[in-house]
LOBASE-363537 format. One record per residue (C-alpha): residue number from 0; y, z, x. Coordinates in nm, 2 decimals. Example, Ala and Ser with C-alpha at 12.3 -4.5 7.8 and 13.67 -1.06 7.14 Angstrom:
2
+-----+--------+--------+--------+
| num |      v |      w |      u |
+-----+--------+--------+--------+
|   0 |  -0.45 |   0.78 |   1.23 |
|   1 |  -0.11 |   0.71 |   1.37 |
+-----+--------+--------+--------+
***
This chain:
180
+-----+--------+--------+--------+
| num |      v |      w |      u |
+-----+--------+--------+--------+
|   0 |   4.26 |  -1.20 |   1.19 |
|   1 |   4.29 |  -0.81 |   1.12 |
|   2 |   4.18 |  -0.95 |   0.80 |
|   3 |   3.86 |  -1.09 |   0.91 |
|   4 |   3.80 |  -0.76 |   1.09 |
|   5 |   3.84 |  -0.53 |   0.79 |
|   6 |   3.63 |  -0.81 |   0.58 |
|   7 |   3.36 |  -0.80 |   0.84 |
|   8 |   3.36 |  -0.39 |   0.91 |
|   9 |   3.23 |  -0.27 |   0.58 |
|  10 |   2.89 |  -0.53 |   0.60 |
|  11 |   2.87 |  -0.39 |   1.01 |
|  12 |   2.89 |  -0.03 |   0.93 |
|  13 |   2.61 |  -0.10 |   0.71 |
|  14 |   2.42 |  -0.23 |   0.93 |
|  15 |   2.44 |   0.00 |   1.20 |
|  16 |   2.36 |   0.30 |   0.96 |
|  17 |   2.04 |   0.13 |   0.80 |
|  18 |   1.94 |   0.06 |   1.20 |
|  19 |   2.01 |   0.43 |   1.29 |
|  20 |   1.62 |   0.53 |   1.38 |
|  21 |   1.44 |   0.58 |   1.66 |
|  22 |   1.12 |   0.43 |   1.84 |
|  23 |   0.88 |   0.54 |   1.57 |
|  24 |   1.03 |   0.39 |   1.29 |
|  25 |   1.16 |   0.72 |   1.12 |
|  26 |   1.47 |   0.73 |   1.01 |
|  27 |   1.66 |   1.02 |   1.19 |
|  28 |   1.75 |   1.28 |   0.93 |
|  29 |   1.54 |   1.23 |   0.65 |
|  30 |   1.26 |   1.46 |   0.79 |
|  31 |   1.30 |   1.83 |   0.70 |
|  32 |   1.27 |   2.06 |   0.39 |
|  33 |   1.50 |   2.19 |   0.17 |
|  34 |   1.61 |   2.56 |   0.05 |
|  35 |   1.90 |   2.66 |  -0.17 |
|  36 |   2.03 |   2.33 |  -0.19 |
|  37 |   2.06 |   2.29 |   0.20 |
|  38 |   1.86 |   2.04 |   0.41 |
|  39 |   1.70 |   2.14 |   0.72 |
|  40 |   1.59 |   1.86 |   0.99 |
|  41 |   1.28 |   1.84 |   1.14 |
|  42 |   1.24 |   1.55 |   1.38 |
|  43 |   0.94 |   1.70 |   1.58 |
|  44 |   0.61 |   1.76 |   1.53 |
|  45 |   0.36 |   1.92 |   1.75 |
|  46 |  -0.06 |   1.96 |   1.64 |
|  47 |  -0.29 |   2.19 |   1.80 |
|  48 |  -0.67 |   2.17 |   1.70 |
|  49 |  -0.85 |   2.47 |   1.88 |
|  50 |  -1.19 |   2.29 |   1.89 |
|  51 |  -1.21 |   1.94 |   1.99 |
|  52 |  -1.55 |   1.95 |   2.14 |
|  53 |  -1.74 |   1.93 |   1.85 |
|  54 |  -1.76 |   1.92 |   1.46 |
|  55 |  -1.72 |   2.29 |   1.38 |
|  56 |  -1.43 |   2.39 |   1.20 |
|  57 |  -1.15 |   2.58 |   1.36 |
|  58 |  -0.77 |   2.65 |   1.33 |
|  59 |  -0.55 |   2.35 |   1.34 |
|  60 |  -0.17 |   2.43 |   1.35 |
|  61 |   0.11 |   2.20 |   1.29 |
|  62 |   0.48 |   2.29 |   1.38 |
|  63 |   0.77 |   2.11 |   1.27 |
|  64 |   1.14 |   2.15 |   1.44 |
|  65 |   1.47 |   2.00 |   1.44 |
|  66 |   1.41 |   1.99 |   1.85 |
|  67 |   1.17 |   1.92 |   2.07 |
|  68 |   0.99 |   2.27 |   2.16 |
|  69 |   0.85 |   2.13 |   2.51 |
|  70 |   1.21 |   2.13 |   2.62 |
|  71 |   1.31 |   2.47 |   2.64 |
|  72 |   1.66 |   2.46 |   2.73 |
|  73 |   1.97 |   2.62 |   2.60 |
|  74 |   1.93 |   2.54 |   2.28 |
|  75 |   2.01 |   2.75 |   1.95 |
|  76 |   2.02 |   2.70 |   1.57 |
|  77 |   1.64 |   2.58 |   1.58 |
|  78 |   1.48 |   2.54 |   1.23 |
|  79 |   1.09 |   2.52 |   1.22 |
|  80 |   0.81 |   2.54 |   0.99 |
|  81 |   0.45 |   2.68 |   1.11 |
|  82 |   0.14 |   2.66 |   0.94 |
|  83 |  -0.26 |   2.65 |   1.00 |
|  84 |  -0.57 |   2.61 |   0.82 |
|  85 |  -0.92 |   2.53 |   0.93 |
|  86 |  -1.09 |   2.18 |   0.97 |
|  87 |  -1.28 |   1.97 |   1.19 |
|  88 |  -0.95 |   1.75 |   1.25 |
|  89 |  -0.61 |   1.64 |   1.11 |
|  90 |  -0.70 |   1.43 |   0.84 |
|  91 |  -0.54 |   1.25 |   0.49 |
|  92 |  -0.60 |   1.50 |   0.24 |
|  93 |  -0.43 |   1.82 |   0.04 |
|  94 |  -0.45 |   2.13 |   0.19 |
|  95 |  -0.42 |   2.49 |   0.00 |
|  96 |  -0.62 |   2.73 |   0.20 |
|  97 |  -0.33 |   2.83 |   0.46 |
|  98 |  -0.39 |   3.17 |   0.57 |
|  99 |  -0.09 |   3.15 |   0.83 |
| 100 |   0.27 |   3.01 |   0.79 |
| 101 |   0.65 |   3.08 |   0.84 |
| 102 |   0.96 |   2.89 |   0.80 |
| 103 |   1.26 |   3.03 |   1.02 |
| 104 |   1.59 |   2.91 |   1.07 |
| 105 |   1.82 |   3.01 |   1.35 |
| 106 |   1.61 |   3.07 |   1.66 |
| 107 |   1.71 |   2.99 |   1.99 |
| 108 |   1.58 |   2.95 |   2.38 |
| 109 |   1.77 |   3.19 |   2.57 |
| 110 |   1.76 |   3.21 |   2.97 |
| 111 |   1.60 |   3.51 |   3.11 |
| 112 |   1.80 |   3.72 |   3.31 |
| 113 |   1.57 |   3.76 |   3.61 |
| 114 |   1.51 |   3.35 |   3.67 |
| 115 |   1.59 |   3.01 |   3.55 |
| 116 |   1.35 |   3.04 |   3.27 |
| 117 |   1.38 |   3.03 |   2.88 |
| 118 |   1.23 |   3.23 |   2.64 |
| 119 |   1.22 |   3.15 |   2.27 |
| 120 |   1.37 |   3.41 |   2.01 |
| 121 |   1.28 |   3.38 |   1.65 |
| 122 |   1.56 |   3.31 |   1.38 |
| 123 |   1.58 |   3.44 |   1.05 |
| 124 |   1.22 |   3.43 |   0.82 |
| 125 |   1.30 |   3.26 |   0.52 |
| 126 |   0.86 |   3.29 |   0.46 |
| 127 |   0.65 |   3.45 |   0.66 |
| 128 |   0.24 |   3.50 |   0.60 |
| 129 |   0.24 |   3.88 |   0.74 |
| 130 |   0.57 |   4.01 |   0.58 |
| 131 |   0.60 |   4.14 |   0.24 |
| 132 |   0.87 |   3.97 |   0.03 |
| 133 |   0.84 |   3.63 |   0.25 |
| 134 |   0.49 |   3.54 |   0.16 |
| 135 |   0.41 |   3.23 |  -0.08 |
| 136 |   0.21 |   3.23 |  -0.38 |
| 137 |   0.16 |   2.88 |  -0.38 |
| 138 |   0.10 |   2.66 |  -0.03 |
| 139 |   0.02 |   2.25 |  -0.04 |
| 140 |   0.07 |   2.04 |   0.22 |
| 141 |  -0.04 |   1.67 |   0.16 |
| 142 |  -0.15 |   1.48 |   0.46 |
| 143 |  -0.07 |   1.11 |   0.32 |
| 144 |  -0.21 |   0.93 |   0.65 |
| 145 |  -0.27 |   1.02 |   1.03 |
| 146 |  -0.31 |   0.77 |   1.30 |
| 147 |  -0.37 |   0.85 |   1.68 |
| 148 |  -0.01 |   0.97 |   1.72 |
| 149 |   0.18 |   0.94 |   1.38 |
| 150 |   0.14 |   1.18 |   1.08 |
| 151 |   0.30 |   1.15 |   0.73 |
| 152 |   0.26 |   1.47 |   0.51 |
| 153 |   0.46 |   1.66 |   0.23 |
| 154 |   0.45 |   2.00 |   0.18 |
| 155 |   0.57 |   2.29 |  -0.08 |
| 156 |   0.57 |   2.62 |  -0.04 |
| 157 |   0.69 |   2.87 |  -0.32 |
| 158 |   0.79 |   3.24 |  -0.22 |
| 159 |   0.67 |   3.52 |  -0.43 |
| 160 |   1.08 |   3.55 |  -0.55 |
| 161 |   1.02 |   3.21 |  -0.68 |
| 162 |   1.21 |   3.02 |  -0.43 |
| 163 |   1.07 |   2.69 |  -0.35 |
| 164 |   1.05 |   2.54 |   0.02 |
| 165 |   0.95 |   2.18 |   0.01 |
| 166 |   0.94 |   1.84 |   0.23 |
| 167 |   0.83 |   1.63 |   0.45 |
| 168 |   0.72 |   1.44 |   0.77 |
| 169 |   0.68 |   1.11 |   0.91 |
| 170 |   0.70 |   1.06 |   1.20 |
| 171 |   0.50 |   1.11 |   1.58 |
| 172 |   0.34 |   1.43 |   1.70 |
| 173 |   0.28 |   1.57 |   1.99 |
| 174 |  -0.10 |   1.69 |   2.04 |
| 175 |  -0.13 |   2.02 |   2.19 |
| 176 |  -0.49 |   2.07 |   2.18 |
| 177 |  -0.70 |   2.11 |   2.51 |
| 178 |  -1.03 |   2.10 |   2.58 |
| 179 |  -1.05 |   2.40 |   2.82 |
+-----+--------+--------+--------+
***
């Protein structure tokens, strides 16, 4: 009997590995970015459109993170990418005019001493539009498709020293836009 289990185990392991995905069909651990040979997972996406009341172009920001940033509890080692661009809405296309961007690792939510709230503390910036030496000479985000709550995009940023940050995200996004 133990021989049968040994023969079945590899098939069971492959089946379990291939079926590890969450509710939105994305495979956990595949969304993220590569830097210096390491892969940083980004399984959450947040989009904010500053103007959803008319067709006037306005800033649209995208944050990709390895944790749910809406759940600010004691979490450390947060990786996240932020970028914004002017547009009417989040739609398919290639974006190269990206005025504000950053990539950081090692961020954390730290509990305040005075109350039970948590405050986000920045990690190490690998790329930042407002910091000399960390700016990008090339920026490209390609949004392959967008539905009401899902986005598929790829991105590449080249830092002034030639370091390349490239990655992808394909999954659900949380819309943080408001009409207020």
